[in-house]
Residue, then its C-alpha position, 0 to 999 in steps of 0.5 A: x146366745x145373743x142377737x139384735x131383735x130388730x137388726x134384719x141384717x145378718x148377725x154373728x153370735x156366740x155360743x156360751x160354750x166354745x161350740x163356735x161362730x153362728x152367722x144368723x139371718x132372722x126373717x118374721x114368720x108368715x105363719x106364727x105372728x110374733x115369732x122370729x125364723x134363724x137360718x144358719x146353715x139350714x134354716x131351722x132356727x126360730x125364737x119364739x117371742x111369746x115363749x119363755x123358754x124353748x127349743x132350737x137346732x142351730x149348725x155351728x162353725x164346726x158343722x156339727x149339729x148343736x141342741x140349744x136351750x134358749x132362755x129369754x129375757x123380758x123384752x124391754x131388757x138391754x140387748x146386746x150384739x156381736x160384731x167383733x171379737x168379743x162381744x158388746x157388753x150389756x147389763x142383762x144379756x138377751x139370751x144365753x145358751x146352753x149346748x145339749x148332748x143328744x140333738x135328737x133328745x126327743x124334747x124338739x119344740x113346736x118350732x122345731x115342727x113348724x119348720x119339719x111341716x114347712x119342709x115336708x109341705x114344700x118338698x111334697x110331691x102333691x101340689x099342696x095349699x094350706x087355707x083359712x076359713x074364709x078360703x084364702x090361699x095361706x100357703x102353697x108349694x112348688x108342685x101346686x104352682x107346676x100344676x095350676x101355673x100361677x106364681x105363689x106370689x099371685x095366689x097367696x091372699x086370694x081366694x081358692x075358688x079361683x082355682x075351682x071350676x064353677x060345677x064343683x065349687x059349690x061342693x068342696x065348700x060344703x066340704x071344707x065347712x066342718x074342717x074350717x070349725x074349730x070343732x072339726x079339728x079331730x075329724x078325719x077329713x075327707x077325699x073326692x075326686x073334682x076338677x081344677x082350673x089352671x090359669x089358661x082356662x083348661x080343667x084337669x081331673x083331680x082327687x082333692x083331700x082335705x085335712x083339718x090342721x091346728x097352727x099357733x094363729x089358729x085353724x086351716x085347712x090342708x088342701x092335698x090336690x093330686x092330677x088323676x088325668x094319667x090314672x083315669x086314661x089307663x083306667x078307661x083304656x083297661x075298660x076298652x081293653x076289656x071291652x074289646x077282649x069281650x067283643x073278640x070273644x063274642x066274635x070267635x064264637x059266631x065264627x065258630x058257629x057260623x063256620x060250621x054252617x058254612x061247612x054245612x052248605x059248601x059241602x053239601x054245594x061240592x056233593x052236588x055239584x059233582x052229581x049234576x048233569x052237565x046243565x050249564x044253567x043248574x051249574x051256573x046258579x050252583x056256581x052263584x052260591x059257592x060264591x056266596x059261601x067263599x064270600x061269607x068265609x071271607x066275611x068271618x075272616x074278616x071277624x076274626x081278623x079285627x078280634x086279633x084271632x086269625x093269623x095273616x095269609x099274604x098273597x101276590x096280588x095286583x093292587x089296582x085290580x083289588x083296590x077296584x073290586x074293593x072300591x064297590x063295597x067302600x060305596x056301600x060304606x060310606x054312603x051316597x053323599x060321598x063320591x069315591x074317585x079312583x086314579x089307580x096308574x099301576x097297570x099290573x103291578x103286584x104286591x104281597x098283602x093279605x086281600x082281607x088286611x088291605x080292605x080292612x085298611x081301605x074301609x077304616x080310612x074310607x069311614x074316618x073320612x066319611x066322618x070328616x064329610x057330614x055334608x058331604x065331599x070327595x074321596x080319592x083313591x090315587x096308586x102310583x110306582x115309587x123308587x125308594x133310595x137308601x137314604x130316604x125318610x119314608x123307609x123304615x127299619x123294616x123296610x128295603x129300597x127299591x121300587x114301591x107302590x104307592x096309595x094316596x087316600x085324600x078326602x076335603x074334609x074338615x081336616x086335623x089340627x097339629x095336637x090331633x094329627x101327631x096322635x091319630x095312630x096312638x092306640x085307644x086316641x079318638x075324637x069322636x063322642x063316646x060310642x061312636x069310635x074305639x080308638x084302634x082303627x088307624x092303630x091297627x091300620x100301621x099295624x096291618x101295613x107294617x106287617x106287609x113290610x110298609x109305612x103310612x103317614x098323614x098330613x092334615x090342616x084344619x079347614x083343609x082335609x086330610x091326606x093319608x099315604x101308604x107305601x108297600x113293596x112291589x112284589x118280585x113275582x106276578x100273580x100267574x107266577x103264584x098260582x100254583x095248577x090244581x091237581x085233582x084232589x087225592x083219593x083215598x085208599x084203604x084207610x080207615x078214618x074215625x070222624x067225630x063232630x057234635x052237630x050232626x049235620x057237619x058230621x053227615x056232610x063230612x061222612x059224605x066227603x069222605x066216602x066220596x074220596x074212598x075212605x072206610x068211615x067210622x062217625x061218632x057224634x060224641x067222644x064217648x060213641x068214639x071210644x065205644x067205636x074203638x073198642x067194638x071195631x075189629x079192624x085197624x083205625x088209620x086216621x081219628x078226625x075230630x071236631x076240637x071242642x065237644x061237650x063231656x069230652x074235648x077233642x084232645x081228650x078224646x084223642x089221648x083216650x084213643x091214641x093208649x087204646x090204639x097206639x099209633x093212630x094219627x090223629x087230625x083235628x077240625x074246627x070253626x076256630x081260626x085257632x086253637x081256643x083258648x081253652x084248657x083241656x082242649x090244647x093240642x100238642x106243637x105237632x098236632x094239625x088242625x083243618x080249619x071249618x068249611x073245607x073242600x074235598x080238596x083241602x081234606x083229603x090234602x090234610x088226610x094225606x100229609x097227616x097220614x105220612x110217616 
């Protein structure tokens, strides 16, 4: 093959054998001094000045790749350029080339490896930089440009320290030292979490891998930089989810024990209340205790709702009246330095929502407003009626046009910038310090509102406060129409109930409630004792009423044993959990009923009558 060594323009050359014409462009190689790269259809051809014999692959005009053995004459030899149908004669050819049958015969030159490295380097998925012994950047690829925000021309020749924050610079410098030394070529390299600095000064978490690399110009360090921001966010979210799962399990266990205590208190109150003389003052005191028990029951439901272990119980409520009642708790939550103003304009308008969920929504929004006003301020809750047409942008697909109640919660706190505003409903997103927030509050609020076929949106600006707007569809019923007139509690007949509970106090109170309802009761404090009662009792047993979680034998296990001894016996489970606990040995069948503690005599007798229905 013939070429003109000092000609920077493309030249045509012809191979010794009829392989076609080649259009080659010579380029100096920045990594290998004295080397020219010749590019044909693909830039993979290079000729080394300090090598008498080498191999190169080129693509001839025919499109077929050929492997060539290149023999070069000394530099002072006359040269010739192919510039026409025939080559200009030369006393000694500058180089000759002969084709080889196999382009991949295992004898590729270092030149081919260099070009392969360059191609892999440029097309790597990670940001990569080659550094010399002083930490100057020799090469970088396109992902590095995108990561750091620089063009490569701006970085080549510059110290890599400009891309490293001060607090990790010395640590990475120490890592590079053994790799930059010639003795470090045999080492495996290092991987280290670190931080990188972009052009705009922002930092991002990265994982840096440093490896030694030998090139003809000497040794250098190859740095692979991986952005681990997304991975760290996922790991943080996973830890947060695991923490919330642990909290949920703790809350569920506490609520179970608390509900057992409430079952004892409320059951005893109901029994005593029925035996009291007609003394108005005593009955008022008993009613106050019963009200406290009901409030405690609501608190346990709030805990279970927070832990996502409780089903929603929507009810028809007058929205203004509910907000006015919940404002008392809200004022205690946010403190005296924030004034709470109510501007309620719905009157007797009703909505259908779980009262506990409404309270959770207002407490969460109020808590966020308190945090936005550390020096004090005003929190305003206003309600009004709104008619939404079918084309209204505030209607979600799950919503229907028509009358809606609008709740507007406004504070005059520090507000939010657009970037924060865009993410406030994202799970786990929080602007609070570590330990001060979970990032789940507003995501939960949005989920609760949409569960009630409503919508929520936010408007805010730095220094101008924040406004949350909530839409809830108006209920078709009034509160009076939704209330079912209570009938007297049904009385038990001559049915026999096998009652099982491992808590002796719950067992005693429940037995008295059943006897007050004129049932015949067989009581047992364990599964083994219940099985013994069944074997010894000669008469019929109509219903098994058992706790779910008990030592040694769970309620469902006990039910299977007794159903084998007494086929046809009906079963009713009682539990302090809001739903069946996640225990493989306590799994219920789909048609089996659960009575949640605490329960009244009416709820108990109604559940029994329903379980005894054929």
